[in-house]
Phi, psi and omega in degrees: 000146176254112188264350184288128184303323180303313181293317180299318179295320178300316180295317180296318179297315179298318179298314178300311185292314188272333188238309189286307183299316177298336181276348180286138177304121184296343176280346179270079185299323181295317179296318178297314180300313182294319178297320178292325176296316178298315179298320178295317178294320176298322178297317177296314179300319180297316181292325186263351186307316182291344180263347188302314180298313180297322179300313180292320178297319178297319178299317178298317178299317182293317181288332172295321176298317177298318179301314178300315180299314180297318180299325182280326192255342186268132177230156178173195183277200185302312181298319179296315179298317179297318180295321178293325176295318177296320178300316180298320179294313180292323179299323178299315178296315181298320177297322177297313179299315180299318179298327180274353184255031185276335178287140177282147177304324179295328176296319179296312179298316180296323177296319177298312183297316180296315180296320175303313181300313184289325173300320176299320178297316179298316181297315178299319181294315183294328178277352174272311184219019181280163177291154182301318179297322178294323177297318180295315178299314180299312181302310182299316183285327176296313180296319178297315179297317180296321179297316178298316182295319179298318178298318177300316181293319177297318179294319180301322185259013186303328182294346179285344174086021182277339185283133177296315178229087183299340180292343179274355180257121180292156177299143183301327180302328180279350184255350187252010177086167182285154173290147180257000000 
């Protein structure tokens, strides 16, 4: 399965353009219009997807700048002081989040892809000249990892309705680790 949104959006746009829209009754102008609107929005999402994280991070940086300015320049009575104290507390949390959000999403995806490739090289090497025990360890752990990944992917796509018994698939939130 290909889980990356960029690829999924490209496939959806192609499906709409090549198969779905041509199959719509050409007399149904509203359906044609709506299908083209959906295709257009998917196109925008596809083009902007790689920027979304940076866009949100930039918004956080900008509002932190505004927060700093307000803390320095705003004066007032009790309500103003209380509001500024709350702002300082929330700003502290926001600065922590911003500090942890410095890696680009593409860096994360590239790290996954590179690590997958090198793990593949190690697996090929161990099955070429590795010790028998190492081959067994590699086999067991590769299969375990693949089983976990497949379950995550099935859970991710559960809304598509492919599962015979969806109740046997845990929610994806329980499979992807805690929020940091």
